Structure formats: C-alpha cells, structure tokens
N, CA, C and O atoms as a DFTB+ gen file, in Angstrom:
540 C
 N C O
     1  1      23.195      20.316     -31.932
     2  2      22.267      20.841     -29.511
     3  2      22.123      19.745     -28.432
     4  3      22.648      19.529     -27.340
     5  1      20.991      19.016     -29.365
     6  2      20.446      17.685     -28.881
     7  2      21.335      17.023     -27.924
     8  3      21.133      16.885     -26.718
     9  1      22.933      16.400     -29.006
    10  2      23.724      15.954     -28.233
    11  2      23.991      16.887     -27.538
    12  3      23.416      16.695     -26.467
    13  1      24.554      17.837     -27.512
    14  2      25.403      18.853     -26.167
    15  2      24.064      18.098     -25.158
    16  3      24.221      17.031     -24.565
    17  1      22.745      18.924     -25.130
    18  2      21.650      18.213     -24.038
    19  2      22.508      17.294     -23.366
    20  3      23.432      17.290     -22.552
    21  1      21.607      16.285     -24.253
    22  2      21.815      14.665     -23.176
    23  2      23.023      14.944     -22.738
    24  3      22.782      15.087     -21.539
    25  1      24.911      15.244     -22.938
    26  2      25.181      14.931     -22.707
    27  2      25.764      15.867     -21.044
    28  3      26.698      15.456     -20.356
    29  1      24.894      17.196     -20.706
    30  2      25.052      17.895     -20.134
    31  2      23.870      17.058     -18.862
    32  3      23.921      17.233     -17.644
    33  1      23.105      16.364     -19.442
    34  2      22.551      15.336     -18.069
    35  2      22.693      14.590     -17.637
    36  3      22.411      14.214     -16.499
    37  1      23.515      13.863     -18.995
    38  2      24.209      12.403     -18.479
    39  2      25.308      12.583     -17.339
    40  3      25.656      11.880     -16.390
    41  1      25.829      14.201     -17.986
    42  2      27.414      14.444     -17.015
    43  2      26.566      15.142     -15.239
    44  3      27.171      14.648     -14.289
    45  1      25.700      15.853     -14.900
    46  2      24.264      16.400     -14.447
    47  2      24.337      14.609     -13.302
    48  3      25.209      14.461     -12.446
    49  1      23.694      13.960     -13.477
    50  2      23.679      12.294     -14.232
    51  2      24.727      11.860     -12.646
    52  3      24.488      11.727     -11.445
    53  1      26.311      11.733     -13.826
    54  2      26.208      11.884     -13.195
    55  2      27.297      12.167     -12.008
    56  3      27.840      11.326     -11.291
    57  1      27.486      13.765     -12.000
    58  2      28.056      14.339     -10.621
    59  2      26.839      13.464      -9.300
    60  3      27.233      13.072      -8.201
    61  1      25.705      13.367      -9.694
    62  2      24.392      13.317      -8.617
    63  2      24.987      11.508      -8.304
    64  3      25.559      11.231      -7.249
    65  1      24.827      10.851      -8.979
    66  2      25.289       9.411      -8.043
    67  2      26.611       9.987      -7.827
    68  3      27.078       9.405      -6.849
    69  1      27.307      10.712      -8.197
    70  2      28.296      10.573      -8.066
    71  2      29.413      11.068      -6.035
    72  3      30.547      10.892      -5.591
    73  1      27.601      11.936      -5.352
    74  2      27.855      12.905      -4.432
    75  2      26.883      12.090      -4.129
    76  3      26.167      12.907      -3.549
    77  1      26.201      10.929      -4.064
    78  2      25.145      10.713      -2.948
    79  2      25.573       9.431      -2.851
    80  3      25.211       8.798      -1.860
    81  1      26.652       8.613      -4.115
    82  2      27.332       7.456      -3.138
    83  2      28.596       7.463      -2.318
    84  3      29.147       6.523      -1.746
    85  1      29.023       9.085      -2.408
    86  2      30.545       9.357      -1.355
    87  2      31.440       7.934      -1.886
    88  3      31.410       7.134      -2.821
    89  1      32.600       8.314      -0.073
    90  2      33.856       6.997      -0.119
    91  2      32.699       6.271       1.398
    92  3      31.786       6.618       2.148
    93  1      33.466       5.254       1.122
    94  2      33.734       4.530       3.019
    95  2      33.650       3.220       2.682
    96  3      33.698       2.520       3.693
    97  1      33.566       2.726       1.881
    98  2      33.979       1.260       0.945
    99  2      34.566       1.450      -0.339
   100  3      34.852       2.397      -1.072
   101  1      34.655      -0.040      -0.348
   102  2      35.817      -0.141      -2.260
   103  2      34.408      -0.356      -2.913
   104  3      34.465      -1.204      -3.803
   105  1      33.557       0.007      -2.782
   106  2      32.293      -0.296      -3.711
   107  2      31.910       0.532      -3.555
   108  3      31.581       0.680      -4.732
   109  1      31.464       1.675      -2.959
   110  2      31.407       2.921      -2.858
   111  2      32.467       3.823      -3.774
   112  3      31.992       4.391      -4.758
   113  1      33.362       3.917      -3.591
   114  2      34.693       4.222      -4.028
   115  2      34.562       4.485      -5.774
   116  3      34.170       5.400      -6.498
   117  1      35.147       3.085      -5.962
   118  2      34.331       3.013      -7.792
   119  2      33.399       3.646      -8.191
   120  3      33.451       4.351      -9.198
   121  1      32.500       3.516      -7.544
   122  2      30.753       3.776      -8.201
   123  2      30.943       4.860      -8.486
   124  3      30.683       5.115      -9.662
   125  1      31.635       6.396      -7.347
   126  2      32.006       7.750      -7.461
   127  2      32.869       7.871      -7.798
   128  3      32.877       9.092      -7.958
   129  1      34.126       7.408      -8.206
   130  2      34.721       7.626      -9.764
   131  2      34.005       6.868     -10.858
   132  3      33.012       7.343     -11.408
   133  1      34.421       5.898     -11.117
   134  2      32.884       6.066     -12.132
   135  2      31.812       7.064     -12.917
   136  3      31.755       7.581     -14.033
   137  1      31.442       7.057     -12.372
   138  2      30.264       8.476     -12.067
   139  2      31.241       9.443     -13.130
   140  3      31.255       9.536     -14.358
   141  1      32.037      10.103     -12.054
   142  2      32.757      10.685     -11.825
   143  2      33.291      10.945     -13.664
   144  3      32.742      11.676     -14.489
   145  1      34.213      10.278     -13.806
   146  2      34.302      10.016     -15.323
   147  2      33.512      10.046     -16.328
   148  3      33.730      10.745     -17.318
   149  1      31.848       8.801     -16.098
   150  2      31.112       9.536     -17.030
   151  2      30.902      10.966     -16.963
   152  3      30.726      11.412     -18.097
   153  1      30.825      12.390     -15.514
   154  2      30.529      13.062     -16.584
   155  2      31.570      13.870     -16.186
   156  3      31.201      14.819     -15.493
   157  1      33.085      13.781     -16.459
   158  2      33.732      14.420     -17.311
   159  2      33.820      14.305     -19.032
   160  3      33.992      15.208     -19.852
   161  1      33.643      12.917     -19.228
   162  2      33.656      12.647     -20.291
   163  2      32.519      12.673     -21.292
   164  3      32.554      12.488     -22.509
   165  1      31.514      12.945     -20.497
   166  2      29.973      13.919     -21.138
   167  2      30.687      15.336     -21.159
   168  3      31.004      15.901     -22.206
   169  1      30.884      15.797     -20.015
   170  2      31.371      17.560     -20.413
   171  2      32.135      18.017     -21.545
   172  3      32.064      18.901     -22.399
   173  1      33.055      16.866     -21.144
   174  2      34.224      16.718     -22.478
   175  2      33.004      16.148     -24.252
   176  3      33.264      16.586     -25.372
   177  1      32.727      15.919     -24.183
   178  2      32.265      15.712     -25.727
   179  2      31.084      16.783     -25.974
   180  3      30.675      16.938     -27.124
   181  1      30.505      17.560     -24.855
   182  2      29.470      18.239     -25.137
   183  2      29.983      19.373     -25.241
   184  3      29.177      20.226     -25.611
   185  1      31.291      19.825     -25.010
   186  2      32.508      21.069     -25.103
   187  2      32.569      21.512     -26.411
   188  3      32.575      22.663     -26.846
   189  1      32.639      19.809     -27.325
   190  2      33.865      19.965     -29.090
   191  2      32.764      20.221     -28.594
   192  3      32.634      21.163     -27.812
   193  1      31.387      19.146     -29.080
   194  2      30.097      19.794     -30.320
   195  2      29.673      21.185     -30.072
   196  3      28.959      21.780     -30.880
   197  1      30.196      21.848     -28.706
   198  2      29.458      23.178     -29.070
   199  2      29.789      23.962     -30.102
   200  3      29.309      24.668     -30.989
   201  1      31.827      23.163     -29.179
   202  2      33.201      24.437     -29.608
   203  2      33.505      24.542     -31.763
   204  3      34.019      25.455     -32.410
   205  1      32.908      23.175     -32.259
   206  2      33.344      22.004     -33.673
   207  2      32.160      21.824     -33.583
   208  3      31.927      21.144     -32.584
   209  1      30.644      22.279     -34.514
   210  2      29.103      21.586     -34.280
   211  2      29.287      20.871     -35.701
   212  3      30.111      21.563     -36.299
   213  1      28.957      19.970     -36.385
   214  2      28.818      18.627     -37.082
   215  2      28.946      19.600     -38.601
   216  3      28.863      20.808     -38.376
   217  1      29.123      19.242     -40.004
   218  2      28.553      20.116     -41.104
   219  2      27.520      19.546     -41.507
   220  3      27.350      18.328     -41.558
   221  1      26.713      20.442     -41.840
   222  2      25.664      20.484     -42.217
   223  2      25.301      19.903     -44.571
   224  3      24.582      19.129     -45.203
   225  1      26.601      21.165     -44.918
   226  2      26.223      20.404     -46.268
   227  2      27.906      20.502     -46.637
   228  3      28.409      21.482     -46.087
   229  1      28.672      19.864     -47.279
   230  2      29.942      20.047     -48.017
   231  2      29.595      20.397     -49.926
   232  3      28.563      20.210     -50.571
   233  1      30.491      20.765     -50.212
   234  2      30.193      21.673     -51.671
   235  2      31.766      21.477     -52.048
   236  3      32.794      21.847     -51.480
   237  1      31.545      20.806     -53.138
   238  2      32.292      20.064     -53.826
   239  2      32.565      20.474     -55.972
   240  3      31.690      20.726     -56.800
   241  1      34.227      20.360     -56.190
   242  2      33.154      20.841     -57.863
   243  2      32.742      19.447     -58.269
   244  3      33.030      19.208     -59.442
   245  1      32.357      18.808     -57.853
   246  2      31.460      17.352     -58.299
   247  2      30.048      17.590     -57.664
   248  3      28.963      17.287     -58.161
   249  1      30.228      18.036     -56.778
   250  2      28.474      17.885     -56.104
   251  2      28.395      18.366     -54.977
   252  3      29.013      19.356     -54.583
   253  1      27.438      17.545     -54.205
   254  2      27.175      18.007     -52.746
   255  2      27.317      16.933     -51.787
   256  3      27.632      15.787     -52.108
   257  1      27.210      17.106     -51.253
   258  2      26.630      15.743     -49.899
   259  2      25.525      16.787     -48.608
   260  3      26.038      17.648     -47.894
   261  1      24.367      16.528     -48.577
   262  2      23.861      17.341     -47.751
   263  2      23.120      16.282     -45.970
   264  3      22.216      15.511     -45.649
   265  1      23.972      16.803     -45.542
   266  2      23.070      16.176     -43.816
   267  2      22.576      15.648     -44.136
   268  3      22.164      16.110     -45.199
   269  1      21.965      14.206     -43.838
   270  2      20.431      13.434     -43.898
   271  2      20.617      12.504     -45.515
   272  3      19.833      11.601     -45.808
   273  1      21.153      12.699     -45.938
   274  2      20.677      12.720     -47.246
   275  2      22.191      11.409     -47.357
   276  3      23.391      11.375     -47.083
   277  1      21.450      10.782     -47.759
   278  2      22.086       9.179     -48.069
   279  2      23.244       9.332     -49.912
   280  3      22.732       9.576     -51.005
   281  1      24.189       9.187     -49.762
   282  2      24.837       9.710     -50.925
   283  2      25.331      10.578     -51.673
   284  3      26.518      10.401     -51.400
   285  1      25.322      11.317     -52.351
   286  2      25.784      12.501     -53.005
   287  2      25.136      12.169     -54.412
   288  3      24.712      11.166     -54.985
   289  1      25.305      13.835     -54.738
   290  2      24.581      14.696     -55.806
   291  2      25.575      14.879     -56.607
   292  3      26.677      14.504     -56.209
   293  1      25.463      15.498     -57.940
   294  2      26.898      15.556     -58.756
   295  2      26.025      16.972     -59.013
   296  3      24.932      16.975     -58.448
   297  1      26.337      18.090     -59.735
   298  2      25.448      19.591     -59.450
   299  2      25.128      18.691     -61.198
   300  3      24.008      19.094     -61.512
   301  1      25.561      17.871     -62.164
   302  2      24.985      17.574     -62.917
   303  2      23.211      17.554     -63.164
   304  3      22.442      18.120     -63.942
   305  1      23.070      16.542     -62.003
   306  2      22.091      16.060     -61.572
   307  2      20.736      16.781     -61.230
   308  3      19.549      16.455     -61.221
   309  1      21.722      18.312     -60.855
   310  2      21.104      19.098     -60.084
   311  2      19.697      20.086     -61.311
   312  3      20.100      20.431     -62.422
   313  1      18.388      20.365     -60.963
   314  2      17.654      21.176     -61.851
   315  2      16.854      22.203     -61.517
   316  3      15.738      22.435     -61.980
   317  1      17.283      22.649     -60.925
   318  2      17.081      23.804     -59.592
   319  2      17.692      23.650     -57.894
   320  3      18.168      22.823     -57.116
   321  1      17.302      25.027     -57.992
   322  2      17.758      25.669     -56.511
   323  2      16.795      26.022     -56.087
   324  3      15.930      26.060     -56.963
   325  1      16.281      26.479     -54.651
   326  2      15.894      27.958     -53.983
   327  2      16.088      28.252     -53.190
   328  3      16.832      27.548     -52.508
   329  1      15.719      29.184     -52.781
   330  2      15.313      29.344     -50.786
   331  2      14.263      30.315     -51.026
   332  3      14.183      31.344     -51.697
   333  1      12.821      29.113     -49.621
   334  2      12.180      29.049     -49.306
   335  2      11.313      29.018     -48.028
   336  3      10.730      27.995     -47.670
   337  1      11.255      30.163     -47.371
   338  2      10.714      29.405     -45.929
   339  2      11.856      28.920     -45.085
   340  3      12.012      27.874     -44.455
   341  1      12.675      30.070     -45.268
   342  2      14.529      29.201     -44.486
   343  2      14.472      27.862     -44.974
   344  3      14.458      27.013     -44.084
   345  1      14.444      27.540     -45.876
   346  2      15.305      25.804     -46.304
   347  2      15.987      26.492     -48.310
   348  3      15.406      27.031     -49.253
   349  1      16.904      26.205     -48.150
   350  2      17.367      25.577     -49.163
   351  2      17.387      24.505     -50.241
   352  3      18.396      23.804     -50.320
   353  1      16.270      24.284     -51.165
   354  2      15.980      23.204     -51.651
   355  2      17.055      22.798     -53.061
   356  3      17.754      23.758     -53.385
   357  1      17.216      21.829     -53.711
   358  2      18.172      21.435     -53.860
   359  2      16.626      20.182     -54.577
   360  3      16.064      19.352     -53.862
   361  1      16.270      20.442     -56.176
   362  2      15.919      19.635     -57.119
   363  2      16.554      18.990     -58.102
   364  3      16.985      19.571     -59.098
   365  1      16.704      17.244     -57.816
   366  2      16.947      16.581     -58.944
   367  2      16.418      15.980     -59.810
   368  3      15.205      15.893     -59.618
   369  1      16.744      15.534     -60.654
   370  2      16.285      14.521     -62.340
   371  2      15.012      13.872     -62.144
   372  3      14.230      13.712     -63.081
   373  1      14.698      13.372     -60.602
   374  2      14.492      12.346     -60.641
   375  2      12.990      13.438     -59.569
   376  3      11.996      12.750     -59.341
   377  1      12.944      14.436     -59.207
   378  2      11.578      15.379     -59.001
   379  2      12.173      15.160     -56.985
   380  3      11.315      15.608     -56.225
   381  1      12.962      14.790     -56.532
   382  2      13.717      14.899     -55.122
   383  2      14.150      15.740     -54.250
   384  3      15.357      15.982     -54.256
   385  1      13.612      16.149     -53.649
   386  2      13.862      17.238     -53.304
   387  2      14.782      17.457     -52.449
   388  3      13.973      17.381     -51.525
   389  1      16.194      17.757     -51.675
   390  2      16.652      18.165     -50.897
   391  2      16.589      18.999     -50.493
   392  3      16.563      20.046     -51.140
   393  1      16.492      18.883     -48.295
   394  2      16.334      20.220     -48.495
   395  2      16.659      20.281     -47.147
   396  3      16.559      19.254     -46.476
   397  1      17.267      21.968     -46.328
   398  2      18.155      21.308     -45.437
   399  2      17.835      23.375     -44.744
   400  3      17.854      24.237     -45.622
   401  1      17.687      23.649     -43.845
   402  2      17.372      24.862     -42.718
   403  2      18.655      25.969     -43.485
   404  3      19.650      25.537     -44.067
   405  1      18.506      26.615     -43.405
   406  2      19.731      27.105     -43.799
   407  2      19.683      28.406     -42.335
   408  3      20.076      29.564     -42.481
   409  1      19.206      27.933     -41.224
   410  2      19.335      27.749     -39.577
   411  2      20.798      27.547     -39.139
   412  3      21.485      28.010     -38.229
   413  1      21.017      26.618     -40.205
   414  2      22.119      25.788     -39.403
   415  2      23.436      26.408     -40.104
   416  3      24.456      25.722     -40.036
   417  1      23.503      27.808     -40.855
   418  2      24.568      27.612     -41.375
   419  2      24.176      29.171     -40.422
   420  3      23.042      29.571     -40.163
   421  1      25.289      29.734     -40.095
   422  2      25.773      30.915     -39.850
   423  2      25.418      32.068     -40.539
   424  3      26.053      32.149     -41.590
   425  1      24.461      33.219     -40.312
   426  2      24.721      34.221     -40.526
   427  2      25.087      34.852     -41.753
   428  3      24.486      35.246     -42.752
   429  1      26.212      34.821     -41.372
   430  2      27.207      35.740     -42.139
   431  2      28.037      35.404     -43.130
   432  3      28.935      36.060     -43.658
   433  1      27.285      33.276     -43.528
   434  2      27.791      33.117     -44.258
   435  2      26.808      31.895     -45.098
   436  3      27.013      30.783     -45.585
   437  1      25.394      33.027     -44.908
   438  2      23.988      32.000     -45.625
   439  2      24.637      32.538     -46.978
   440  3      25.117      31.692     -47.733
   441  1      24.687      33.911     -47.347
   442  2      24.760      34.506     -49.026
   443  2      25.339      34.221     -49.743
   444  3      25.245      34.184     -50.969
   445  1      26.568      33.787     -48.544
   446  2      27.705      33.266     -49.741
   447  2      28.050      31.948     -49.970
   448  3      28.784      31.559     -50.879
   449  1      27.065      30.707     -48.446
   450  2      26.525      29.012     -48.855
   451  2      26.120      29.816     -50.888
   452  3      26.717      29.580     -51.939
   453  1      25.086      30.598     -50.654
   454  2      24.473      30.436     -51.379
   455  2      24.806      30.677     -52.981
   456  3      24.603      29.802     -53.822
   457  1      25.462      32.266     -53.353
   458  2      26.475      32.194     -53.841
   459  2      27.506      31.086     -54.390
   460  3      27.486      30.661     -55.545
   461  1      28.302      30.731     -53.509
   462  2      28.630      29.200     -54.041
   463  2      28.431      28.031     -54.631
   464  3      29.191      27.186     -55.104
   465  1      27.018      28.144     -54.500
   466  2      26.291      27.168     -54.563
   467  2      25.344      27.341     -56.567
   468  3      25.019      26.624     -57.514
   469  1      25.327      28.309     -56.279
   470  2      24.626      29.200     -57.924
   471  2      25.855      29.187     -58.475
   472  3      26.003      28.578     -59.535
   473  1      27.017      29.888     -57.833
   474  2      28.620      28.855     -58.880
   475  2      29.486      27.532     -59.056
   476  3      30.624      27.215     -59.402
   477  1      28.390      26.982     -58.656
   478  2      28.888      26.148     -59.346
   479  2      28.210      25.313     -59.112
   480  3      28.479      24.348     -58.396
   481  1      27.094      25.553     -59.737
   482  2      25.637      25.619     -60.553
   483  2      26.313      24.871     -62.144
   484  3      26.668      23.865     -62.759
   485  1      26.046      26.797     -62.106
   486  2      26.791      27.678     -63.730
   487  2      28.128      27.228     -63.731
   488  3      28.845      28.156     -64.106
   489  1      28.894      26.031     -63.430
   490  2      30.318      25.891     -63.356
   491  2      30.192      24.717     -64.374
   492  3      30.775      24.449     -65.424
   493  1      28.999      24.001     -63.504
   494  2      28.939      22.816     -63.706
   495  2      28.141      22.612     -65.133
   496  3      28.662      21.896     -65.987
   497  1      26.431      23.468     -65.475
   498  2      26.618      24.049     -66.724
   499  2      27.588      24.426     -67.684
   500  3      26.884      24.943     -68.552
   501  1      28.628      24.487     -68.034
   502  2      29.941      25.809     -68.525
   503  2      28.632      27.268     -68.484
   504  3      29.154      28.359     -68.712
   505  1      27.862      27.288     -68.354
   506  2      27.177      28.779     -67.740
   507  2      28.543      29.649     -66.659
   508  3      29.189      29.364     -65.651
   509  1      28.402      31.209     -67.948
   510  2      29.651      32.551     -66.625
   511  2      28.036      33.873     -66.414
   512  3      27.034      34.358     -66.939
   513  1      28.721      33.829     -65.493
   514  2      28.205      35.352     -65.466
   515  2      28.357      36.278     -66.223
   516  3      29.467      36.591     -66.654
   517  1      26.560      37.287     -66.721
   518  2      27.033      38.225     -67.550
   519  2      27.713      39.258     -67.034
   520  3      27.983      39.582     -65.877
   521  1      27.935      39.704     -68.049
   522  2      28.977      40.870     -67.323
   523  2      29.066      42.114     -68.962
   524  3      29.728      42.034     -69.996
   525  1      28.404      42.787     -68.638
   526  2      27.827      43.948     -69.414
   527  2      29.259      44.356     -69.879
   528  3      29.305      44.023     -71.063
   529  1      29.994      44.701     -69.658
   530  2      30.890      45.303     -69.881
   531  2      32.226      44.406     -70.583
   532  3      33.346      44.829     -70.867
   533  1      31.754      43.251     -70.716
   534  2      32.926      42.787     -71.906
   535  2      31.891      42.885     -73.698
   536  3      30.727      42.513     -73.852
   537  1      32.344      43.184     -74.230
   538  2      32.244      42.448     -75.296
   539  2      32.412      42.987     -76.974
   540  3      32.293      42.181     -77.896
C-alpha cells in the first residue's frame, strides 16, 4: 500500500508539472511529455500493486519463506507456532521468532493458512490427526 501511495503522489506531481509547463516551445513540450509519461507509469505501477499484492508468506513441503526474513526455514527447524495479537509467530530451534501480521492475509484465507501451517508441521514431524473412528 505504501508503494501504491507513493506512485499516486508521483503521478499527481507528474500531472501537475505537465499541466503547468504546457506547450509552446520544444523544451516545454518535451517536459510535458516526460511528466505525462512518468504519471502514466506511476499509475500503472500503483494499479498492478493493488490488483496483485506482494507475497507475504510462501509455504511448501520443505519449509516456509516469510516476508522480511532472509533465507527460508524448514519445518523440522520450527519448534512452535502460535497466533496472538493478530500475529502468526514461528519459533525455530535457535529461539528466533518470525512473526507477521495476519491482517496481510485475506480474512477468508486466515483460518486456511493457519490450518495449512499446522498440517505441514505435522507432516514434517510424522504426526497425523487423531481420528477416533479409526481403530
């Protein structure tokens, strides 16, 4: 959202410069065209960022990569996972906590994300769900 906001500000400045310089000489025309192109590119970048937001977390069978964390963490390295204060927190074997806000995930996908994290942890550690009907 910050990038989209900056793009809108740049686009507004480009439109303002294009409007104020107008046409008349070759230099003014060139400045007007450049300002208009900057405004259009900034608006396109803002539109793309709003229509396709960046990836927050990537889960795969081997581990996860969280936004803002360097490197990836394998499921075997994760010692605990918790949800508190709207944050999903992973604690690894070294005591390092990786947390990111669940507000970055669509409301309809939050429960699904948490369930998938637990399922992947269980699978990595050889656990399976308890089914009282088995047996």
